[in-house]
Backbone as JSON Lines, residues from 0, in Angstrom:
{"i":0,"aa":"X","n":[111.12,89.93,141.57],"ca":[111.09,91.02,140.6],"c":[111.94,90.68,139.38]}
{"i":1,"aa":"X","n":[113.12,90.15,139.63],"ca":[114.01,89.8,138.53],"c":[113.36,88.72,137.65]}
{"i":2,"aa":"X","n":[112.7,87.76,138.28],"ca":[112.02,86.72,137.54],"c":[110.96,87.31,136.62]}
{"i":3,"aa":"X","n":[110.18,88.26,137.13],"ca":[109.14,88.89,136.33],"c":[109.73,89.62,135.12]}
{"i":4,"aa":"X","n":[110.84,90.29,135.36],"ca":[111.51,91.01,134.27],"c":[111.98,90.02,133.21]}
{"i":5,"aa":"X","n":[112.62,88.93,133.63],"ca":[113.11,87.93,132.69],"c":[111.95,87.29,131.93]}
{"i":6,"aa":"X","n":[110.87,87.0,132.64],"ca":[109.71,86.4,132.01],"c":[109.11,87.35,130.97]}
{"i":7,"aa":"X","n":[109.02,88.62,131.31],"ca":[108.48,89.6,130.37],"c":[109.39,89.73,129.16]}
{"i":8,"aa":"X","n":[110.7,89.77,129.38],"ca":[111.66,89.86,128.28],"c":[111.5,88.66,127.35]}
{"i":9,"aa":"X","n":[111.42,87.46,127.93],"ca":[111.26,86.25,127.13],"c":[109.97,86.29,126.33]}
{"i":10,"aa":"X","n":[108.89,86.74,126.94],"ca":[107.59,86.84,126.27],"c":[107.66,87.82,125.09]}
{"i":11,"aa":"X","n":[108.27,88.97,125.31],"ca":[108.39,89.98,124.26],"c":[109.26,89.44,123.12]}
{"i":12,"aa":"X","n":[110.34,88.77,123.47],"ca":[111.22,88.19,122.46],"c":[110.47,87.16,121.62]}
{"i":13,"aa":"X","n":[109.73,86.27,122.25],"ca":[108.95,85.25,121.55],"c":[107.91,85.9,120.64]}
{"i":14,"aa":"X","n":[107.26,86.94,121.14],"ca":[106.25,87.64,120.36],"c":[106.87,88.29,119.13]}
{"i":15,"aa":"X","n":[108.02,88.93,119.29],"ca":[108.71,89.55,118.15],"c":[109.14,88.5,117.13]}
{"i":16,"aa":"X","n":[109.57,87.33,117.59],"ca":[109.94,86.26,116.67],"c":[108.74,85.78,115.87]}
{"i":17,"aa":"X","n":[107.6,85.63,116.52],"ca":[106.39,85.2,115.83],"c":[105.96,86.24,114.79]}
{"i":18,"aa":"X","n":[106.03,87.5,115.17],"ca":[105.66,88.57,114.24],"c":[106.59,88.58,113.04]}
{"i":19,"aa":"X","n":[107.88,88.43,113.28],"ca":[108.86,88.39,112.19],"c":[108.56,87.23,111.24]}
{"i":20,"aa":"X","n":[108.27,86.06,111.79],"ca":[107.94,84.9,110.95],"c":[106.68,85.17,110.14]}
{"i":21,"aa":"X","n":[105.71,85.81,110.74],"ca":[104.47,86.13,110.04],"c":[104.73,87.13,108.91]}
{"i":22,"aa":"X","n":[105.52,88.14,109.18],"ca":[105.85,89.13,108.14],"c":[106.6,88.46,106.99]}
{"i":23,"aa":"X","n":[107.54,87.59,107.31],"ca":[108.28,86.89,106.26],"c":[107.35,86.0,105.43]}
{"i":24,"aa":"X","n":[106.41,85.34,106.08],"ca":[105.43,84.52,105.38],"c":[104.56,85.39,104.47]}
{"i":25,"aa":"X","n":[104.1,86.52,104.99],"ca":[103.26,87.42,104.2],"c":[104.04,88.01,103.02]}
{"i":26,"aa":"X","n":[105.31,88.31,103.22],"ca":[106.12,88.83,102.12],"c":[106.24,87.8,101.01]}
{"i":27,"aa":"X","n":[106.47,86.55,101.37],"ca":[106.58,85.5,100.36],"c":[105.24,85.29,99.65]}
{"i":28,"aa":"X","n":[104.17,85.3,100.39],"ca":[102.84,85.18,99.8],"c":[102.55,86.36,98.86]}
{"i":29,"aa":"X","n":[102.94,87.56,99.28],"ca":[102.75,88.76,98.46],"c":[103.58,88.69,97.19]}
{"i":30,"aa":"X","n":[104.79,88.2,97.31],"ca":[105.65,88.08,96.14],"c":[104.99,87.16,95.1]}
{"i":31,"aa":"X","n":[104.45,86.06,95.58],"ca":[103.77,85.12,94.67],"c":[102.5,85.75,94.09]}
{"i":32,"aa":"X","n":[101.75,86.45,94.92],"ca":[100.52,87.09,94.46],"c":[100.84,88.17,93.43]}
{"i":33,"aa":"X","n":[101.91,88.92,93.64],"ca":[102.3,89.98,92.7],"c":[102.58,89.4,91.32]}
{"i":34,"aa":"X","n":[103.09,88.19,91.27],"ca":[103.36,87.55,89.97],"c":[102.07,87.33,89.19]}
{"i":35,"aa":"X","n":[100.95,87.17,89.89],"ca":[99.68,86.92,89.2],"c":[99.17,88.17,88.46]}
{"i":36,"aa":"X","n":[99.73,89.33,88.75],"ca":[99.32,90.54,88.05],"c":[99.91,90.63,86.64]}
{"i":37,"aa":"X","n":[100.89,89.79,86.36],"ca":[101.47,89.79,85.02],"c":[102.31,91.03,84.75]}
{"i":38,"aa":"X","n":[102.57,91.27,83.47],"ca":[103.46,92.36,83.08],"c":[102.72,93.61,82.61]}
{"i":39,"aa":"X","n":[101.43,93.52,82.42],"ca":[100.65,94.64,81.89],"c":[100.29,95.61,83.03]}
{"i":40,"aa":"X","n":[101.12,96.62,83.21],"ca":[100.9,97.59,84.29],"c":[99.65,98.43,84.08]}
{"i":41,"aa":"X","n":[99.31,98.71,82.84],"ca":[98.14,99.54,82.55],"c":[96.86,98.81,82.95]}
{"i":42,"aa":"X","n":[96.79,97.54,82.63],"ca":[95.6,96.74,82.93],"c":[95.29,96.69,84.42]}
{"i":43,"aa":"X","n":[96.33,96.61,85.25],"ca":[96.16,96.45,86.69],"c":[96.43,97.73,87.47]}
{"i":44,"aa":"X","n":[96.56,98.83,86.77],"ca":[96.99,100.08,87.38],"c":[96.16,100.48,88.59]}
{"i":45,"aa":"X","n":[94.85,100.55,88.44],"ca":[93.99,100.99,89.54],"c":[94.03,100.03,90.71]}
{"i":46,"aa":"X","n":[94.0,98.74,90.45],"ca":[94.0,97.74,91.52],"c":[95.29,97.8,92.33]}
{"i":47,"aa":"X","n":[96.41,97.92,91.65],"ca":[97.7,97.97,92.35],"c":[97.83,99.25,93.17]}
{"i":48,"aa":"X","n":[97.43,100.38,92.61],"ca":[97.5,101.64,93.35],"c":[96.58,101.59,94.57]}
{"i":49,"aa":"X","n":[95.39,101.03,94.42],"ca":[94.46,100.91,95.55],"c":[95.03,100.01,96.64]}
{"i":50,"aa":"X","n":[95.71,98.94,96.22],"ca":[96.32,98.03,97.2],"c":[97.39,98.77,98.01]}
{"i":51,"aa":"X","n":[98.19,99.57,97.34],"ca":[99.22,100.34,98.04],"c":[98.58,101.33,99.02]}
{"i":52,"aa":"X","n":[97.58,102.04,98.57],"ca":[96.95,103.04,99.44],"c":[96.3,102.4,100.65]}
{"i":53,"aa":"X","n":[95.61,101.3,100.48],"ca":[94.99,100.61,101.62],"c":[96.06,100.04,102.56]}
{"i":54,"aa":"X","n":[97.14,99.54,101.97],"ca":[98.25,99.02,102.79],"c":[98.9,100.12,103.61]}
{"i":55,"aa":"X","n":[99.02,101.3,103.04],"ca":[99.59,102.45,103.76],"c":[98.68,102.83,104.92]}
{"i":56,"aa":"X","n":[97.39,102.91,104.66],"ca":[96.44,103.26,105.73],"c":[96.53,102.25,106.86]}
{"i":57,"aa":"X","n":[96.55,100.96,106.53],"ca":[96.66,99.92,107.55],"c":[97.98,100.01,108.31]}
{"i":58,"aa":"X","n":[99.07,100.19,107.57],"ca":[100.4,100.21,108.19],"c":[100.62,101.39,109.12]}
{"i":59,"aa":"X","n":[100.04,102.52,108.78],"ca":[100.31,103.75,109.53],"c":[99.22,104.11,110.54]}
{"i":60,"aa":"X","n":[98.18,103.29,110.63],"ca":[97.09,103.59,111.56],"c":[97.57,103.53,113.01]}
{"i":61,"aa":"X","n":[97.25,104.58,113.75],"ca":[97.53,104.63,115.19],"c":[96.3,105.15,115.9]}
{"i":62,"aa":"X","n":[96.16,104.77,117.15],"ca":[95.03,105.31,117.91],"c":[95.43,106.67,118.48]}
{"i":63,"aa":"X","n":[94.49,107.35,119.06],"ca":[94.72,108.72,119.53],"c":[95.72,108.82,120.67]}
{"i":64,"aa":"X","n":[96.0,107.71,121.34],"ca":[96.93,107.72,122.48],"c":[98.34,107.25,122.11]}
{"i":65,"aa":"X","n":[98.56,107.03,120.84],"ca":[99.85,106.5,120.39],"c":[100.95,107.56,120.53]}
{"i":66,"aa":"X","n":[102.08,107.14,121.05],"ca":[103.26,108.0,121.16],"c":[103.87,108.13,119.76]}
{"i":67,"aa":"X","n":[103.82,109.32,119.19],"ca":[104.27,109.52,117.81],"c":[105.77,109.38,117.61]}
{"i":68,"aa":"X","n":[106.51,109.25,118.7],"ca":[107.95,109.03,118.56],"c":[108.25,107.54,118.32]}
{"i":69,"aa":"X","n":[107.24,106.69,118.45],"ca":[107.41,105.26,118.2],"c":[106.66,104.88,116.94]}
{"i":70,"aa":"X","n":[107.11,103.83,116.27],"ca":[106.45,103.45,115.01],"c":[105.03,102.93,115.25]}
{"i":71,"aa":"X","n":[104.17,103.07,114.27],"ca":[102.84,102.47,114.36],"c":[102.96,100.95,114.51]}
{"i":72,"aa":"X","n":[102.0,100.34,115.17],"ca":[102.11,98.9,115.44],"c":[102.14,98.03,114.18]}
{"i":73,"aa":"X","n":[101.56,98.48,113.08],"ca":[101.51,97.66,111.86],"c":[102.52,98.12,110.8]}
{"i":74,"aa":"X","n":[103.51,98.88,111.21],"ca":[104.46,99.45,110.25],"c":[105.14,98.4,109.38]}
{"i":75,"aa":"X","n":[105.42,97.24,109.95],"ca":[106.13,96.21,109.18],"c":[105.32,95.7,107.99]}
{"i":76,"aa":"X","n":[104.01,95.99,107.94],"ca":[103.2,95.6,106.79],"c":[103.66,96.33,105.53]}
{"i":77,"aa":"X","n":[104.36,97.44,105.67],"ca":[104.91,98.13,104.5],"c":[105.86,97.21,103.74]}
{"i":78,"aa":"X","n":[106.53,96.3,104.45],"ca":[107.42,95.36,103.78],"c":[106.64,94.39,102.9]}
{"i":79,"aa":"X","n":[105.41,94.12,103.3],"ca":[104.56,93.23,102.51],"c":[104.14,93.92,101.21]}
{"i":80,"aa":"X","n":[103.65,95.16,101.33],"ca":[103.2,95.83,100.11],"c":[104.36,96.3,99.23]}
{"i":81,"aa":"X","n":[105.54,96.3,99.81],"ca":[106.74,96.63,99.04],"c":[106.91,95.62,97.89]}
{"i":82,"aa":"X","n":[106.43,94.41,98.09],"ca":[106.51,93.37,97.06],"c":[105.74,93.74,95.8]}
{"i":83,"aa":"X","n":[104.82,94.69,95.91],"ca":[103.99,95.1,94.77],"c":[104.48,96.4,94.13]}
{"i":84,"aa":"X","n":[105.55,96.97,94.61],"ca":[106.03,98.25,94.1],"c":[106.41,98.17,92.63]}
{"i":85,"aa":"X","n":[106.99,97.06,92.22],"ca":[107.4,96.94,90.81],"c":[106.2,96.81,89.88]}
{"i":86,"aa":"X","n":[105.01,96.68,90.42],"ca":[103.79,96.61,89.6],"c":[103.17,97.99,89.39]}
{"i":87,"aa":"X","n":[103.73,99.0,90.06],"ca":[103.25,100.38,89.88],"c":[103.92,101.02,88.67]}
{"i":88,"aa":"X","n":[103.17,101.83,87.96],"ca":[103.76,102.63,86.89],"c":[104.58,103.75,87.54]}
{"i":89,"aa":"X","n":[105.56,104.25,86.81],"ca":[106.47,105.26,87.35],"c":[105.72,106.46,87.93]}
{"i":90,"aa":"X","n":[104.75,106.99,87.21],"ca":[104.01,108.16,87.69],"c":[103.16,107.81,88.92]}
{"i":91,"aa":"X","n":[102.72,106.56,89.02],"ca":[101.94,106.15,90.18],"c":[102.82,106.0,91.42]}
{"i":92,"aa":"X","n":[104.07,105.65,91.22],"ca":[105.0,105.57,92.36],"c":[105.1,106.93,93.05]}
{"i":93,"aa":"X","n":[105.16,107.98,92.26],"ca":[105.23,109.33,92.83],"c":[103.97,109.68,93.6]}
{"i":94,"aa":"X","n":[102.82,109.3,93.05],"ca":[101.53,109.57,93.71],"c":[101.45,108.8,95.02]}
{"i":95,"aa":"X","n":[101.85,107.53,95.0],"ca":[101.79,106.7,96.2],"c":[102.78,107.22,97.25]}
{"i":96,"aa":"X","n":[103.96,107.66,96.82],"ca":[104.94,108.22,97.75],"c":[104.37,109.46,98.43]}
{"i":97,"aa":"X","n":[103.72,110.31,97.68],"ca":[103.08,111.5,98.25],"c":[101.98,111.08,99.24]}
{"i":98,"aa":"X","n":[101.21,110.08,98.88],"ca":[100.14,109.56,99.74],"c":[100.74,109.03,101.05]}
{"i":99,"aa":"X","n":[101.85,108.31,100.95],"ca":[102.54,107.78,102.13],"c":[102.96,108.93,103.04]}
{"i":100,"aa":"X","n":[103.63,109.91,102.49],"ca":[104.12,111.03,103.29],"c":[102.98,111.8,103.94]}
{"i":101,"aa":"X","n":[101.87,111.94,103.21],"ca":[100.71,112.65,103.73],"c":[100.05,111.92,104.9]}
{"i":102,"aa":"X","n":[100.18,110.58,104.94],"ca":[99.53,109.79,105.96],"c":[100.43,109.4,107.13]}
{"i":103,"aa":"X","n":[101.66,109.92,107.15],"ca":[102.53,109.63,108.28],"c":[101.92,110.2,109.57]}
{"i":104,"aa":"X","n":[101.87,109.41,110.63],"ca":[101.32,109.94,111.89],"c":[102.06,111.21,112.32]}
{"i":105,"aa":"X","n":[101.32,112.21,112.63],"ca":[101.92,113.49,113.01],"c":[102.42,114.27,111.81]}
{"i":106,"aa":"X","n":[102.34,113.69,110.6],"ca":[102.76,114.37,109.38],"c":[104.25,114.56,109.24]}
{"i":107,"aa":"X","n":[105.04,113.9,110.04],"ca":[106.48,114.11,110.03],"c":[107.22,112.81,109.78]}
{"i":108,"aa":"X","n":[108.3,112.9,109.01],"ca":[109.2,111.75,108.85],"c":[109.93,111.56,110.18]}
{"i":109,"aa":"X","n":[110.13,110.33,110.6],"ca":[110.86,110.1,111.84],"c":[112.28,110.66,111.74]}
{"i":110,"aa":"X","n":[112.74,111.26,112.81],"ca":[114.1,111.8,112.84],"c":[115.13,110.68,112.96]}
{"i":111,"aa":"X","n":[114.71,109.6,113.58],"ca":[115.6,108.46,113.78],"c":[115.51,107.5,112.61]}
{"i":112,"aa":"X","n":[116.66,107.02,112.17],"ca":[116.67,105.98,111.13],"c":[116.92,104.63,111.79]}
{"i":113,"aa":"X","n":[116.4,104.48,113.0],"ca":[116.61,103.26,113.76],"c":[115.92,102.07,113.1]}
{"i":114,"aa":"X","n":[116.29,100.88,113.54],"ca":[115.78,99.65,112.97],"c":[114.25,99.56,113.05]}
{"i":115,"aa":"X","n":[113.68,100.13,114.09],"ca":[112.22,100.03,114.25],"c":[111.46,100.78,113.15]}
{"i":116,"aa":"X","n":[112.11,101.71,112.48],"ca":[111.5,102.46,111.38],"c":[111.93,101.95,110.01]}
{"i":117,"aa":"X","n":[112.73,100.9,109.98],"ca":[113.33,100.44,108.73],"c":[112.3,100.09,107.65]}
{"i":118,"aa":"X","n":[111.17,99.54,108.04],"ca":[110.14,99.19,107.05],"c":[109.69,100.41,106.27]}
{"i":119,"aa":"X","n":[109.55,101.53,106.95],"ca":[109.14,102.78,106.29],"c":[110.19,103.22,105.28]}
{"i":120,"aa":"X","n":[111.44,103.23,105.69],"ca":[112.5,103.69,104.8],"c":[112.69,102.74,103.61]}
{"i":121,"aa":"X","n":[112.55,101.45,103.84],"ca":[112.65,100.48,102.75],"c":[111.54,100.71,101.73]}
{"i":122,"aa":"X","n":[110.32,100.91,102.22],"ca":[109.19,101.12,101.32],"c":[109.34,102.44,100.56]}
{"i":123,"aa":"X","n":[109.73,103.5,101.26],"ca":[109.95,104.79,100.59],"c":[111.0,104.66,99.49]}
{"i":124,"aa":"X","n":[112.08,103.96,99.79],"ca":[113.14,103.77,98.78],"c":[112.63,102.98,97.58]}
{"i":125,"aa":"X","n":[111.78,101.99,97.81],"ca":[111.25,101.21,96.69],"c":[110.37,102.07,95.8]}
{"i":126,"aa":"X","n":[109.67,103.02,96.4],"ca":[108.82,103.93,95.61],"c":[109.65,104.98,94.87]}
{"i":127,"aa":"X","n":[110.83,105.3,95.38],"ca":[111.69,106.32,94.77],"c":[112.56,105.76,93.65]}
{"i":128,"aa":"X","n":[112.72,104.44,93.6],"ca":[113.56,103.84,92.57],"c":[113.0,104.13,91.19]}
{"i":129,"aa":"X","n":[113.89,104.44,90.29],"ca":[113.48,104.71,88.92],"c":[113.16,106.16,88.66]}
{"i":130,"aa":"X","n":[113.17,107.01,89.71],"ca":[112.95,108.43,89.49],"c":[114.22,109.03,88.92]}
{"i":131,"aa":"X","n":[114.04,109.94,88.03],"ca":[115.24,110.52,87.44],"c":[115.17,111.96,87.22]}
């Protein structure tokens, strides 16, 4: 029994390491891709807003049996689309933030600010920057 527990722990640890490496790779790729949008926010406004909305839908998607007290399985993808936040116009950041809040599973912000929810809080903060 102890062996099975250790084996499962090792497997989960390895899986989390692979996922972290993948997220870091995607963040770097996103950062580079975001540079291709240039400085003209008006020109790319619709494309960038659509990218954020689709990323939110993907990140927050859960199946009907998901325990709402745990983060959605793709939540860390919010860190990837966070790389595109500076390409949003100020008024679009507010719209995207509202869209994010509206699509939270169960419609509620998590009560816990634990590490497993950190991607959500980081993304929300990036959308709130510059509000005055």
